FIFIRO-709792 format. One record per residue (C-alpha): residue in one letter; x, y, z; residue number from 1. Coordinates in steps of 0.5 Angstrom, whole numbers, always signed. Layout:
<dogus>
 aa    px    py    pz   i
  a     X     Y     Z NUM
...
</dogus>
This chain:
<dogus>
 aa    px    py    pz   i
  m   -24    +6   -58   1
  n   -24    +9   -51   2
  p   -24   +16   -51   3
  n   -22   +16   -43   4
  t   -16   +13   -41   5
  l   -13   +13   -34   6
  p    -8   +19   -32   7
  p    -1   +17   -32   8
  l    +3   +15   -26   9
  t    +8   +19   -23  10
  q   +14   +17   -20  11
  k   +13   +23   -14  12
  k   +13   +20    -7  13
  a    +6   +18    -4  14
  a    +3   +22    +2  15
  d    +6   +19    +8  16
  y    +2   +18   +14  17
  p    +7   +15   +20  18
  y    +2   +15   +26  19
  f    +0    +8   +22  20
  p    +5    +3   +23  21
  t    +4    +0   +17  22
  r    +0    +2   +10  23
  q    -5    -4   +11  24
  q    -7    -1   +17  25
  l    -8    +6   +14  26
  f   -12    +2    +9  27
  l   -17    -1   +14  28
  w   -18    +6   +17  29
  r   -19    +9   +11  30
  n   -25    +4    +9  31
  w   -27    +1   +15  32
  e   -35    +1   +15  33
  m   -35    +4    +8  34
  l   -34    -3    +5  35
  p   -35   -10    +8  36
  a   -29   -13   +11  37
  e   -29   -19    +6  38
  k   -28   -14    +1  39
  l   -22   -11    +4  40
  a   -19   -18    +6  41
  a   -20   -20    -2  42
  v   -16   -14    -4  43
  l   -11   -15    +1  44
  g   -10   -23    +0  45
  a   -12   -24    +7  46
  t   -17   -28   +10  47
  c   -23   -24   +14  48
  g   -21   -27   +20  49
  q   -14   -24   +19  50
  v   -17   -17   +17  51
  l   -22   -17   +23  52
  q   -16   -19   +28  53
  l   -12   -13   +25  54
  a   -17    -8   +25  55
  a   -19   -10   +33  56
  e   -11    -9   +34  57
  s   -11    -2   +31  58
  g   -17    +0   +35  59
  l   -23    -1   +30  60
  p   -30    -3   +32  61
  v   -31   -11   +31  62
  p   -35   -13   +28  63
  p   -36    -7   +23  64
  v   -43    -4   +21  65
  v   -42    -3   +14  66
  n   -46    +3   +11  67
  p   -49    +0    +4  68
  f   -49    +7    +1  69
  y   -41    +8    +0  70
  r   -40    +4    -6  71
  e   -45    +7   -10  72
  r   -46   +14    -7  73
  g   -39   +15    -4  74
  y   -34   +12    -9  75
  i   -31   +19   -10  76
  t   -29   +19    -2  77
  l   -27   +12    -3  78
  i   -22   +14    -9  79
  r   -20   +20    -5  80
  n   -18   +16    +1  81
  n   -14   +10    -3  82
  w   -11   +15    -8  83
  h    -4   +15    -4  84
  v    -6    +8    -1  85
  l    -7    +3    -7  86
  p    -5    +2   -14  87
  y   -10    +3   -20  88
  s   -11    -5   -20  89
  q   -13    -6   -13  90
  l   -17    +1   -13  91
  m   -21    -2   -19  92
  e   -22    -9   -15  93
  l   -24    -5    -9  94
  l   -29    -1   -12  95
  d   -31    -7   -17  96
  l   -29    -2   -23  97
  t   -26    -4   -30  98
  e   -21    +0   -33  99
  d   -26    +4   -37 100
  e   -31    +5   -32 101
  l   -25    +8   -27 102
  a   -22   +12   -33 103
  f   -29   +15   -34 104
  i   -30   +17   -27 105
  l   -24   +20   -27 106
  k   -25   +24   -33 107
  e   -33   +26   -33 108
  d   -34   +26   -25 109
  d   -33   +34   -25 110
  f   -26   +33   -27 111
  l   -24   +28   -21 112
  a   -17   +27   -24 113
  e   -15   +34   -23 114
  k   -18   +34   -16 115
  l   -14   +28   -14 116
  g    -7   +30   -17 117
  d    -2   +26   -19 118
  k    -3   +18   -18 119
  p    +3   +15   -15 120
  n    +6    +9   -17 121
  l    +5    +5   -11 122
  p    +7    -3   -10 123
  p    +1    -8    -9 124
  l    -1    -8    -2 125
  h    -1   -15    +1 126
  y    -3   -17    +8 127
  r    +3   -19   +13 128
  p    +3   -21   +20 129
  l    +6   -15   +24 130
  t   +13   -15   +27 131
  a   +14   -14   +34 132
  q   +16    -7   +33 133
  e   +10    -5   +29 134
  r    +6    -9   +35 135
  q    +9    -4   +40 136
  k    +7    +2   +35 137
  t    +0    -1   +34 138
  a    -1    -1   +42 139
  e    +0    +6   +42 140
  l    -5    +7   +36 141
  k   -10    +4   +40 142
  k    -9    +8   +46 143
  w   -10   +14   +42 144
  t   -17   +11   +40 145
  l   -19   +10   +47 146
  q   -19   +18   +48 147
  i   -24   +18   +42 148
  p   -31   +19   +45 149
  k   -34   +12   +44 150
  n   -40   +14   +40 151
  a   -36   +16   +34 152
  f   -35    +8   +33 153
  s   -42    +6   +34 154
  q   -46   +12   +31 155
  s   -47   +15   +24 156
  a   -51   +20   +20 157
  d   -47   +19   +13 158
  f   -52   +19    +8 159
  q   -58   +19   +12 160
  f   -61   +25    +8 161
  l   -62   +19    +2 162
  k   -68   +16    +6 163
  t   -73   +22    +6 164
  y   -73   +29    +5 165
  q   -78   +32   +10 166
  t   -81   +39   +11 167
  p   -78   +42   +17 168
  r   -84   +45   +21 169
  a   -85   +53   +22 170
  e   -87   +56   +28 171
  p   -94   +57   +27 172
  r   -97   +64   +29 173
  t  -104   +63   +34 174
  q  -109   +67   +30 175
  c  -116   +67   +29 176
  l  -118   +68   +21 177
  p  -124   +68   +18 178
  v  -123   +62   +13 179
  q  -123   +56   +16 180
  l  -122   +49   +12 181
  s  -126   +43   +14 182
  e  -129   +37   +12 183
  e  -135   +41    +9 184
  w  -130   +44    +4 185
  g  -128   +40    -3 186
  i  -124   +42    -9 187
  q  -125   +42   -16 188
  a  -120   +42   -21 189
  e  -119   +43   -28 190
  p  -116   +36   -32 191
  a  -109   +40   -33 192
  s  -108   +41   -26 193
  k  -112   +35   -23 194
  l  -105   +31   -21 195
  f  -103   +38   -17 196
  a  -110   +38   -14 197
  e  -109   +31   -11 198
  d  -102   +32    -8 199
  f  -105   +38    -5 200
  c  -111   +34    -2 201
  r  -106   +29    +0 202
  e  -102   +34    +4 203
  m  -108   +37    +7 204
  q  -110   +30   +10 205
  t  -103   +28   +12 206
  r  -102   +35   +16 207
  w  -108   +37   +18 208
  g  -113   +31   +18 209
  i  -118   +34   +13 210
  s  -120   +30    +7 211
  l  -123   +36    +2 212
  t  -129   +31    +0 213
  g  -134   +36    +2 214
  s  -139   +39    -2 215
  r  -141   +46    +1 216
  f  -135   +50    +0 217
  f  -130   +49    -6 218
  i  -123   +51    -8 219
  k  -123   +52   -15 220
  t  -118   +52   -20 221
  e  -118   +56   -27 222
  i  -113   +56   -32 223
  l  -113   +63   -37 224
  p  -107   +63   -42 225
  a  -110   +70   -44 226
  l  -108   +73   -38 227
  d  -102   +78   -39 228
  l   -97   +75   -34 229
  p   -91   +71   -34 230
  r   -91   +64   -33 231
  e   -93   +61   -27 232
  s   -96   +67   -24 233
  h  -103   +66   -21 234
  i  -108   +70   -17 235
  i  -111   +67   -10 236
  r  -118   +70    -8 237
  i  -120   +67    -1 238
  q  -127   +68    +1 239
  t  -131   +65    +7 240
  t  -135   +62    +1 241
  g  -130   +59    -3 242
  i  -123   +60    -5 243
  q  -121   +61   -13 244
  i  -114   +60   -16 245
  t  -113   +63   -23 246
  a  -107   +62   -27 247
  v  -104   +63   -33 248
  d  -102   +55   -34 249
  a  -102   +49   -30 250
  a   -96   +50   -26 251
  g   -99   +57   -24 252
  i  -104   +53   -21 253
  l   -99   +48   -17 254
  r   -96   +55   -14 255
  g  -102   +57   -12 256
  l  -104   +51    -8 257
  q   -97   +51    -5 258
  y   -98   +58    -3 259
  l  -104   +56    +1 260
  l  -100   +50    +4 261
  a   -95   +55    +6 262
  l  -100   +60    +9 263
  a  -103   +54   +13 264
  e   -96   +52   +16 265
  q   -95   +59   +18 266
  n  -102   +60   +21 267
  g  -102   +54   +25 268
  g  -107   +50   +21 269
  p  -111   +51   +15 270
  c  -114   +58   +16 271
  f  -113   +64   +12 272
  p  -115   +71   +12 273
  k  -120   +74    +7 274
  k  -116   +77    +2 275
  k  -114   +77    -6 276
  f  -106   +75    -7 277
  m  -104   +77   -14 278
  r   -97   +73   -15 279
  k   -93   +75   -21 280
  t   -87   +71   -22 281
  r   -81   +75   -22 282
  f   -76   +69   -25 283
  e   -79   +65   -30 284
  t   -74   +59   -30 285
  r   -71   +57   -23 286
  f   -66   +51   -24 287
  i   -62   +47   -19 288
  y   -57   +41   -19 289
  s   -59   +35   -15 290
  y   -56   +35    -8 291
  q   -55   +27    -9 292
  a   -54   +27   -16 293
  l   -49   +22   -19 294
  y   -45   +27   -23 295
  g   -42   +23   -29 296
  d   -48   +18   -31 297
  p   -54   +19   -27 298
  l   -59   +16   -32 299
  l   -58    +9   -33 300
  d   -63    +8   -27 301
  g   -68   +12   -29 302
  g   -65   +18   -25 303
  h   -68   +15   -19 304
  a   -62   +15   -15 305
  s   -60   +22   -17 306
  y   -67   +25   -17 307
  p   -72   +21   -12 308
  d   -79   +24   -11 309
  s   -78   +26    -4 310
  l   -73   +31    -6 311
  l   -77   +33   -13 312
  c   -82   +35    -8 313
  q   -78   +39    -3 314
  y   -75   +43    -9 315
  a   -82   +44   -12 316
  r   -84   +47    -5 317
  l   -78   +51    -5 318
  g   -81   +54   -12 319
  i   -76   +51   -16 320
  n   -78   +49   -23 321
  g   -72   +46   -26 322
  i   -67   +41   -25 323
  w   -60   +41   -29 324
  l   -56   +35   -30 325
  h   -49   +33   -33 326
  v   -49   +29   -40 327
  v   -45   +27   -45 328
  l   -48   +27   -52 329
  y   -45   +21   -55 330
  k   -47   +17   -49 331
  l   -55   +19   -50 332
  v   -55   +18   -58 333
  p   -51   +14   -62 334
  f   -44   +17   -64 335
  p   -44   +16   -72 336
  f   -36   +16   -72 337
  d   -35   +10   -67 338
  s   -41    +7   -64 339
  s   -37    +4   -58 340
  y   -37   +10   -55 341
  s   -45   +10   -54 342
  k   -46    +4   -50 343
  d   -52    +4   -47 344
  w   -55   +10   -50 345
  e   -62    +7   -51 346
  r   -62    +6   -43 347
  r   -60   +13   -42 348
  q   -65   +16   -47 349
  e   -70   +11   -43 350
  g   -68   +14   -36 351
  l   -69   +21   -39 352
  r   -76   +20   -41 353
  q   -77   +17   -34 354
  l   -74   +23   -31 355
  i   -78   +28   -35 356
  a   -85   +25   -33 357
  r   -83   +24   -26 358
  a   -81   +31   -25 359
  a   -87   +34   -29 360
  r   -91   +31   -23 361
  y   -88   +37   -19 362
  g   -88   +42   -24 363
  i   -80   +41   -25 364
  k   -77   +41   -32 365
  i   -70   +38   -34 366
  y   -65   +42   -37 367
  l   -58   +38   -40 368
  y   -51   +41   -39 369
  f   -48   +41   -46 370
  n   -41   +42   -46 371
  e   -40   +40   -53 372
  p   -37   +37   -58 373
  r   -33   +33   -53 374
  c   -25   +33   -55 375
  m   -23   +26   -58 376
  p   -16   +23   -57 377
  a   -11   +24   -62 378
  s   -11   +17   -65 379
  f   -19   +18   -67 380
  f   -17   +23   -72 381
  e   -12   +18   -76 382
  n   -19   +15   -79 383
  h   -23   +22   -79 384
  p   -18   +28   -80 385
  e   -23   +32   -84 386
  l   -26   +33   -77 387
  l   -20   +36   -73 388
  g   -20   +43   -71 389
  y   -13   +43   -68 390
  l    -9   +38   -63 391
  k    -8   +40   -56 392
  k    -3   +35   -52 393
  n    -6   +28   -54 394
  y   -13   +31   -55 395
  g   -16   +34   -61 396
  t   -23   +39   -62 397
  l   -28   +36   -66 398
  c   -29   +43   -71 399
  t   -35   +46   -71 400
  s   -34   +49   -77 401
  s   -33   +42   -80 402
  p   -39   +40   -84 403
  e   -39   +33   -82 404
  v   -39   +36   -74 405
  r   -44   +40   -75 406
  d   -49   +35   -79 407
  y   -47   +30   -73 408
  l   -49   +36   -67 409
  a   -55   +38   -71 410
  e   -58   +31   -73 411
  r   -56   +28   -66 412
  i   -59   +34   -62 413
  r   -66   +33   -66 414
  r   -66   +26   -65 415
  l   -65   +27   -57 416
  c   -71   +32   -57 417
  r   -75   +28   -61 418
  a   -74   +22   -56 419
  a   -75   +26   -50 420
  p   -81   +30   -51 421
  g   -82   +35   -45 422
  l   -75   +37   -44 423
  g   -74   +43   -41 424
  g   -68   +46   -45 425
  f   -60   +46   -45 426
  f   -55   +51   -42 427
  t   -48   +51   -45 428
  i   -41   +52   -43 429
  t   -37   +54   -49 430
  a   -30   +55   -45 431
  s   -30   +50   -40 432
  e   -24   +46   -37 433
  n   -26   +41   -42 434
  l   -23   +42   -49 435
  t   -29   +43   -54 436
  n   -30   +48   -60 437
  c   -24   +51   -63 438
  y   -24   +57   -58 439
  s   -25   +54   -52 440
  h   -18   +54   -49 441
  t   -15   +59   -53 442
  v   -16   +66   -56 443
  e   -11   +65   -62 444
  p   -14   +62   -69 445
  l   -11   +55   -68 446
  c   -16   +52   -73 447
  p   -15   +53   -80 448
  r   -23   +54   -81 449
  c   -25   +57   -74 450
  g   -19   +62   -75 451
  k   -23   +65   -81 452
  k   -28   +67   -75 453
  s   -28   +71   -69 454
  i   -29   +68   -62 455
  t   -35   +72   -62 456
  e   -38   +68   -68 457
  v   -35   +61   -66 458
  f   -39   +62   -59 459
  a   -45   +65   -62 460
  d   -45   +60   -68 461
  v   -44   +53   -63 462
  n   -50   +56   -59 463
  l   -54   +57   -65 464
  l   -53   +50   -68 465
  f   -56   +47   -62 466
  a   -62   +52   -61 467
  k   -64   +51   -69 468
  a   -64   +43   -68 469
  a   -68   +43   -61 470
  h   -73   +49   -64 471
  s   -74   +45   -70 472
  v   -77   +39   -66 473
  d   -80   +44   -60 474
  p   -80   +51   -60 475
  s   -81   +52   -53 476
  i   -74   +48   -51 477
  e   -70   +53   -48 478
  v   -63   +54   -50 479
  i   -59   +58   -45 480
  a   -52   +61   -46 481
  w   -47   +61   -40 482
  n   -42   +66   -41 483
  w   -37   +62   -36 484
  g   -30   +63   -38 485
  w   -31   +69   -43 486
  q   -29   +75   -39 487
  k   -22   +75   -42 488
  k   -23   +73   -49 489
  g   -25   +79   -52 490
  i   -32   +78   -53 491
  d   -36   +83   -57 492
  w   -43   +83   -53 493
  e   -47   +87   -58 494
  r   -45   +82   -64 495
  l   -46   +76   -60 496
  t   -53   +78   -57 497
  q   -55   +80   -64 498
  m   -53   +73   -67 499
  l   -57   +70   -61 500
  k   -63   +74   -62 501
  e   -64   +69   -68 502
  e   -66   +64   -64 503
  n   -68   +67   -57 504
  i   -63   +64   -53 505
  r   -62   +66   -46 506
  l   -56   +70   -44 507
  m   -54   +68   -37 508
  c   -48   +71   -33 509
  t   -45   +69   -26 510
  s   -48   +75   -22 511
  e   -42   +76   -18 512
  e   -37   +75   -23 513
  a   -31   +81   -23 514
  v   -34   +84   -16 515
  e   -28   +87   -13 516
  k   -25   +88    -6 517
  s   -19   +90    -3 518
  f   -15   +86    +3 519
  g    -9   +91    +5 520
  s    -5   +92    -1 521
  v    -8   +86    -5 522
  k   -14   +87   -10 523
  t   -18   +81   -12 524
  a   -24   +80   -16 525
  v   -29   +74   -17 526
  i   -28   +69   -22 527
  d   -33   +63   -21 528
  y   -38   +64   -15 529
  s   -38   +68    -8 530
  i   -42   +69    -2 531
  s   -37   +73    +1 532
  m   -37   +78    -5 533
  v   -44   +80    -6 534
  g   -47   +81   -13 535
  p   -49   +83   -18 536
  g   -43   +86   -20 537
  a   -42   +91   -26 538
  y   -40   +86   -31 539
  a   -46   +82   -30 540
  k   -50   +88   -30 541
  s   -47   +91   -37 542
  i   -48   +84   -40 543
  w   -55   +84   -38 544
  k   -57   +91   -40 545
  t   -54   +89   -47 546
  a   -58   +83   -48 547
  k   -65   +86   -46 548
  k   -63   +92   -51 549
  h   -63   +86   -56 550
  g   -69   +83   -54 551
  l   -66   +77   -50 552
  k   -68   +74   -44 553
  a   -62   +75   -38 554
  y   -61   +70   -33 555
  a   -57   +70   -27 556
  k   -52   +64   -25 557
  v   -52   +65   -17 558
  q   -50   +61   -11 559
  f   -55   +62    -5 560
  n   -53   +56    -1 561
  n   -45   +55    -1 562
  t   -39   +56    -6 563
  w   -32   +54    -6 564
  e   -31   +58    +0 565
  c   -34   +53    +4 566
  s   -38   +47    +0 567
  a   -38   +42    +6 568
  v   -44   +45    +9 569
  p   -51   +45    +6 570
  f   -51   +52    +7 571
  i   -47   +58    +9 572
  p   -51   +62   +14 573
  a   -49   +69   +12 574
  l   -56   +70   +10 575
  q   -56   +77   +10 576
  s   -51   +77    +4 577
  i   -55   +72    +1 578
  e   -61   +77    +2 579
  n   -58   +83    -1 580
  h   -56   +79    -7 581
  m   -63   +77    -8 582
  k   -65   +84    -8 583
  g   -60   +86   -13 584
  l   -62   +81   -18 585
  i   -70   +84   -17 586
  r   -67   +91   -18 587
  e   -64   +89   -25 588
  n   -70   +85   -27 589
  v   -67   +79   -29 590
  d   -71   +74   -32 591
  g   -69   +67   -29 592
  l   -64   +64   -24 593
  m   -59   +58   -24 594
  l   -59   +57   -17 595
  s   -53   +52   -16 596
  w   -47   +49   -20 597
  s   -46   +42   -17 598
  l   -45   +45   -10 599
  g   -51   +48    -7 600
  g   -57   +44    -8 601
  y   -59   +42    -1 602
  p   -67   +44    +0 603
  s   -64   +49    +6 604
  l   -66   +54   +10 605
  a   -63   +59    +5 606
  l   -67   +57    -1 607
  e   -73   +57    +4 608
  l   -72   +64    +5 609
  m   -70   +66    -2 610
  s   -76   +62    -5 611
  r   -80   +68    -2 612
  y   -78   +73    -7 613
  y   -80   +69   -13 614
  w   -87   +72   -13 615
  t   -89   +79   -12 616
  e   -94   +78    -6 617
  d   -89   +75    -1 618
  a   -87   +79    +5 619
  p   -80   +76    +6 620
  h   -79   +81   +12 621
  h   -84   +76   +16 622
  d   -80   +70   +15 623
  f   -75   +69   +21 624
  y   -81   +70   +25 625
  s   -85   +65   +21 626
  l   -80   +60   +21 627
  f   -77   +61   +28 628
  g   -83   +64   +32 629
  e   -80   +68   +38 630
  n   -73   +66   +36 631
  g   -74   +70   +30 632
  p   -70   +76   +32 633
  v   -64   +72   +35 634
  v   -63   +68   +28 635
  e   -64   +75   +24 636
  t   -58   +78   +29 637
  a   -54   +72   +28 638
  a   -55   +71   +20 639
  a   -53   +79   +20 640
  a   -47   +77   +25 641
  f   -44   +71   +20 642
  s   -45   +76   +14 643
  r   -41   +81   +17 644
  a   -35   +76   +19 645
  f   -36   +72   +12 646
  d   -34   +79    +9 647
  a   -27   +78   +11 648
  f   -26   +72    +7 649
  p   -20   +72    +3 650
  f   -23   +71    -4 651
  h   -18   +69    -9 652
  i   -20   +63   -14 653
  k   -13   +60   -13 654
  s   -14   +60    -6 655
  l   -21   +57    -6 656
  y   -19   +51   -11 657
  n   -13   +50    -7 658
  g   -14   +52    +0 659
  p   -16   +48    +6 660
  q   -23   +50    +7 661
  q   -27   +44    +4 662
  m   -23   +39    +9 663
  g   -23   +44   +15 664
  p   -21   +40   +21 665
  a   -20   +33   +17 666
  n   -14   +36   +13 667
  l    -8   +32   +16 668
  l    -2   +36   +19 669
  f    +5   +34   +17 670
  e   +11   +34   +22 671
  k   +16   +36   +16 672
  p   +14   +40    +9 673
  s   +11   +34    +5 674
  g   +13   +37    -1 675
  l    +6   +35    -4 676
  t    +2   +40    -9 677
  a    -5   +42    -7 678
  t   -10   +40   -12 679
  m   -17   +43   -14 680
  t   -22   +42    -8 681
  g   -18   +35    -7 682
  y   -12   +35    -3 683
  p   -10   +41    +1 684
  y    -4   +38    +4 685
  d    +1   +43    +7 686
  d    +2   +47    +1 687
  l    +1   +54    +4 688
  e    +4   +57    -2 689
  k    -2   +55    -6 690
  w    -7   +56    -1 691
  r    -5   +64    +0 692
  s    -4   +65    -8 693
  v    -4   +73    -9 694
  f    -4   +74    -1 695
  p    +2   +75    +3 696
  v    +2   +70    +8 697
  e    +1   +75   +14 698
  i    -6   +78   +11 699
  y    -8   +71    +9 700
  e    -7   +68   +16 701
  e   -10   +75   +19 702
  q   -16   +74   +14 703
  f   -18   +67   +17 704
  r   -17   +69   +24 705
  l   -22   +75   +23 706
  v   -27   +70   +20 707
  a   -26   +65   +25 708
  a   -27   +70   +31 709
  g   -33   +73   +28 710
  f   -36   +66   +27 711
  r   -35   +64   +34 712
  k   -37   +70   +37 713
  a   -44   +70   +33 714
  l   -45   +63   +35 715
  d   -43   +64   +42 716
  h   -48   +69   +42 717
  f   -53   +65   +38 718
  q   -53   +59   +43 719
  k   -54   +63   +49 720
  a   -60   +67   +46 721
  v   -64   +62   +44 722
  s   -70   +60   +48 723
  g   -75   +54   +49 724
  a   -75   +48   +44 725
  k   -71   +48   +38 726
  n   -75   +46   +32 727
  e   -72   +43   +26 728
  w   -70   +50   +22 729
  l   -67   +52   +28 730
  l   -63   +46   +29 731
  q   -61   +46   +22 732
  f   -58   +53   +22 733
  e   -54   +51   +29 734
  d   -51   +45   +26 735
  t   -49   +49   +20 736
  a   -46   +55   +23 737
  e   -42   +51   +28 738
  a   -39   +47   +23 739
  c   -37   +53   +19 740
  t   -34   +56   +25 741
  c   -30   +49   +26 742
  i   -28   +49   +19 743
  f   -26   +57   +19 744
  e   -22   +56   +26 745
  s   -18   +50   +23 746
  c   -16   +54   +17 747
  y   -13   +59   +21 748
  q   -10   +54   +26 749
  q    -7   +50   +20 750
  i    -4   +56   +17 751
  r    -1   +58   +24 752
  f    +2   +51   +25 753
  i    +5   +51   +18 754
  r    +8   +57   +19 755
  m   +11   +56   +27 756
  r   +13   +49   +24 757
  e   +18   +52   +19 758
  r   +20   +57   +24 759
  y   +21   +51   +29 760
  l   +25   +47   +24 761
  a   +30   +53   +22 762
  e   +31   +55   +30 763
  s   +37   +52   +33 764
  e   +36   +49   +40 765
  g   +35   +54   +46 766
  p   +29   +58   +49 767
  g   +27   +60   +42 768
  r   +26   +53   +40 769
  e   +23   +51   +46 770
  a   +18   +57   +46 771
  l   +16   +55   +39 772
  r   +15   +47   +41 773
  r   +10   +50   +46 774
  e    +6   +54   +41 775
  l    +6   +48   +36 776
  h    +3   +43   +42 777
  t    -2   +49   +44 778
  l    -4   +49   +36 779
  l    -5   +41   +36 780
  e    -9   +41   +42 781
  q   -13   +47   +39 782
  e   -14   +43   +33 783
  y   -16   +36   +36 784
  r   -21   +40   +40 785
  v   -24   +43   +34 786
  a   -24   +36   +30 787
  q   -27   +33   +36 788
  e   -33   +39   +36 789
  l   -34   +38   +28 790
  l   -34   +30   +30 791
  e   -40   +31   +34 792
  i   -44   +35   +29 793
  v   -42   +30   +24 794
  l   -45   +24   +28 795
  r   -52   +27   +28 796
  n   -52   +31   +22 797
  g   -51   +27   +15 798
  t   -51   +33   +11 799
  i   -44   +36   +14 800
  g   -38   +34   +10 801
  y   -42   +32    +4 802
  e   -42   +35    -3 803
  a   -45   +32    -9 804
  a   -39   +32   -14 805
  n   -34   +30    -8 806
  h   -39   +26    -4 807
  y   -36   +26    +3 808
  f   -30   +31    +4 809
  f   -30   +28   +11 810
  n   -34   +24   +15 811
  r   -33   +21   +22 812
  y   -27   +16   +20 813
  s   -23   +22   +17 814
  l   -24   +26   +23 815
  m   -22   +21   +28 816
  e   -16   +20   +24 817
  k   -14   +27   +25 818
  l   -15   +26   +32 819
  l   -10   +20   +31 820
  n    -5   +25   +27 821
  c    -5   +30   +32 822
  r    -4   +26   +38 823
  w    +2   +23   +34 824
  l    +5   +30   +32 825
  q    +5   +31   +40 826
  t   +10   +26   +41 827
  r   +14   +29   +35 828
  f   +15   +36   +38 829
</dogus>
């Protein structure tokens, strides 16, 4: 039996893209240089020569230079590109997927089916020669392509970040310091920290040409577990005769060595002041989602594609000590009720072991995201009625009050922990979009067994069940209960924390959840995550206070890079807002940080700046200077200006999920209302009603105008004020800021276009309609210009447009399609 099935087809119409004369030309544009021409020809039932000729006639470069990463790393982009173009059968052929594999991706790749929306019932697409009329339209199409800069067809930065992650160089300070490492220096490390010391020596040799093989002076390490300090805390004593690093554990030695490297970078060489650094860890756990993780099934290759050593090294440098990944329990251990569900579980276990061992080299632990137990199709319960909690549509819960389900979960978790020694822990969500326990989607007692318990008791019990099983194998395994989705479920926090205390489960809250703001007459509050509405909020503070009262450790879930306010950039440059959030977390004395959901994992400038707060000795007020030199004040001023501009963002969870701010200029415009419904971070279409959500349309438009104008003003000032050569940090900041500016300007222009289009279509012929037509043309020209500006950034920076769980929201071809879209619309108004 297969727990995954393809979403049903709908009879709703597919999206229409009439600027392409035929659907086969749309198909070529949506896949060109992402898949081989031979594959495209096979799907169309054409020869390769026919496809190349049609492509050339349609303005595409021939021969194509295919990016090999799209098939394995950009398959979500390809699925999204072809959702309205190909039927399921040809989509599977295009991506070399079985029906089971496609169904698994649509269900488990972060709810991809929800992001794509209804699947149109499309006829098969076959190659055919163009008619005379189609050839005439194709000539017009090619004429528009000639207006596109030539480098857009020959230059690509897509997936360049996969090749290597390198540390951008800071601006060194010219200083004369008394302690200077040289060939006279060596290093003496305890066995537990020997590998960390070897990596330190390798970095010193690579960066500064010093081998550290001398015998006159030494860097010495010492581990003293008896020190009454949090884990990873360390003391560095720098003298002219030697450097001593003392730590509570081996990970603390690693952090001490990394701090020496950071100081050397800031000082322009391996020279240091005579000083004692007492670096006490503020947040014991700091875990993140990999920027390039394959969400659905990342362990089959040992995690090498999703968690490369170059990225792990950068995370370690940024003070990150944990990586989380999405797993399904029955994919990691045999499912006792139907072994067919667990195909390749042995390979995944071996992959997990390999990943744990590789990550340990960088002082990083692995955390598994548990969203368990997974629901089953109704047909499953025909043979296992004793496991059923209740049915919802065509799926049923595996009841966690059932003895058989409890035995399954406990035994399989113990088995998994024994098979993966060194596992860092689990974090759980018990009320997600997935149907799991019997209260996950309801507050009503629909299950006859769980109905005898409160929702508080069931949520606590599920977490305790996991924790007891894990701790019976290794008491050091962390279990972190995240309160995502609990806000309106009537949780008794006193009772919950008392229950969780039995296994010392960490309690994690989304820091900014329930923070409120008013936009005119509209009052809104944070659900999910926000950077524009700064945490921590009263709701999280209250829960953390209750947790600490009962002796539990309190964790904060944060987003320091980006959110669904704009996820297609590696970070949002509202750095002052992020810094204020961090200072608030320090005041609340939280014990650990989950640094991102599936978005927000890039080793960015924002994470670099926030990492300076993880230990007590760091001095973040010097950071802009250390990273940017004489341009430090310019960046600091710009970051404050971007933060002020971003404060105007019209935050509401429905607007975040349905609005155009992920796609930006790549979101296509329609001549007439498309009738298509916006999907969750997938297709915005022209569904302004869903975009604006609770906001009156005038307020929604005005808020985006304010954000866009504020970002453009701050960007212009920054670009005029920057002096001298731009280092890598400065280029990263500028590209990201300009990309955000383009995206927000496009959002404002799209809102204006849709509103003007409706007025134009309703207006009778005359001066009023002519004035509206001119405004539509102006908006189309502005949208063309901002799409072209973003295209130039995308051509040099492969992080722009990419997000781990959605792959490329946009790339050079989708932005070029928008240029064609604008030119075609100008002929229609």
